N, C-alpha and C positions, 0 to 999 in steps of 0.2 A: 515652671519654666519650660519643662519638657512640651508642654502643650503649645506654647508660643513659638518654639523651634519647629514643631510640626506644622504649624500654621504658616510660618515663613517659608518652609520647604514646599508646601502645597502651593502657596502664591507664586513662588519662584518657578516652580514646575509648570504652573499654568501660564505664566508670562512666557516661559521658554517654548512651551508647546504652541502658543499663538504666534510667536515670532517665526518658529520653525515652519508652521503651516503657511503663513504668509510668504516666506521665502520660497517654499516649494511651489505655491501657486504662481509666483512671479518668474521664478527662474526657469521653469519648464515650458514657458510660452515662447512661440515664434512670433517675432515682430515683423517679419518681411525683409529685414535688413541683413539676414545671415547669408553667407556665401552657400551656394548649393553643395551638397555632399560630393566628395570626389567621385569621378566616374559616372555622374549623371548629367543629362543634358536638360536644360531648362525647357519647361513646357510652354509652348507659345501661348500668348493670352488669346482668348476668344473675343473677337471684336465686340464692342458693346453695341446694342442697337442705337441707331441714330435717333434723335427726336423725330416724331412722326409729324409731317407737315400739317398745317392747319386743317381742321375738319372740312372747310369749304374747298380745299384742293381736291379735284376730281382724281388725281393720281395717288393720293396718300394711301388708300387702302391697298392698291396694287403694288406700290413700292414696298409697303409693309409685308405683304405676302411673299414678294420676291426676296426680300431680305431674310425672312424667317425660313425660306426654303433653301437659300444660298447665303450662308453666314459671311462669305467673303465679298458679297455685293456691297459696293459703296457708290452712293449716288454721285458724288463729285467726281469720282474715278470714271464712272460711266459717261458722265457728260463730257469730260476731257476726251475720252476715247471717241465719243459720238462727234465731237468737233473735228478730231483728226480724221475720222472716216469720212466725213462731209467734205473736207478739203481733198483728200485723196481721191474720192469718187468723182468729185467735180473736175479735178486736174485730168484723171484718166478718161473721163467722158469728153472733155475738150480735146484732148489729144487722139481720141478714137482708140484708145488702148484696151481692147477687149480682153486681153489676157490678165491685165491688172484689175479689170472689173470682176472677172469670173469668181474669185473667192470672197468677194465682199457683198455680192448680190444674190438673192434668191433666183431661181430659174425664170420666174415670171418677170421680174423687174430687169434681169439681164436681157431677156428677149426684147423688152420694151426699149431699153437703152440701145441695144444693137440696131433695132429698127430706126431709131432716131439717127444713130450714126450713119447708117446706110442711106437714110433719106437725105442727109445733108451732102452726101457724096464728096466731091472735091470742092465744095463751096466754102472752104476755109473753116477755121475753127469758130465756135460760138464765142460769146463773151467769157472772159476768164475771171475767176474768183479773186477779188482784191482783199477782202476781210470779212470775217464772221463778226457781226456786231452783237448778236444775241443767240443764245441756244437755251431753251428751257424744256423741261419735261411737261407734256400736257395730258399724257395718259400713260397708265401702266397696268398690265393685267398678267395673271398667271393662270395658264391653261394646262393643268396637270404638271408635267415637268418642262413645259415651254413657257418662257417669259417673253412678253412683248412690251416694248417701251416706245412711245411716240414722242418725238422731239420737234419742236417749232424752231426753226432756224431764221434768222435775219441775216442777210449778207449783201455786201456790195460787190457788184460785178462791173468790169470795165471792157469796153470795146470801142476801138478807134478813139480813144481819149474821152469818151463819155462814160460817166458812172450811173449806174441804176441800182436801186434798192429792191431786193427780191425776198419774198417769203416763201419757205418751203416747210412742208410737214412731213417728216420721214419716220417710219416705223421700223424699229430694229427687233430681231427675234434671236433667241438662243435657247438651246436645250440646256437646262440646268444639270450639272454634274457631268457634262460632256468634256472630253479631253481638251477639245479646242475652246479657249476662253473667248474667242472673237464673237461678236454679234454680226448677224447678217441683215442687210437692208431688204425688207420684204414688201414694203409699200411706199409710195411717194405721192405727194399731191401738192399743188400750189396753195398758198395761204391767201385768202381773200383779205384785201386791205381794208 
């Protein structure tokens, strides 16, 4: 009988050891639902890389390079800002507002816009922007720490009650890591229909 008691004790001890080991492995884990320890600030999550556009997209590689160099870059946010810049620049150009144009344009583009404003003189404002119907990225490149993104715009302009559809291709540039988060317009061209 003493051998059977020893055997029962060994089995009971083994079962207890297995249960304690299982409790130890489960209870010591963080599941992500715990509150942060007192006195600590939560660490902001690093943005996930967005899915890369289809391989046939000529801007895919450039956008991925820009996003890898600047983790805060977001394509949708950039396009929203590009649309806002297009509206702002078109309005300032129509009003001949050189002061509003200065921080938004490179020196070369500003000189071209100022020449156009001077050429029209007092001949009244050109047609005004009614709506942007499309804006899409057509090219993206990273040159060292300078990013360039080209956007094709389709827009409706009105003058004297007549509407016209216009295509513009604008290239924006920004030095990554710069304190100023704004992109500057560095090139413009009309889009062939």
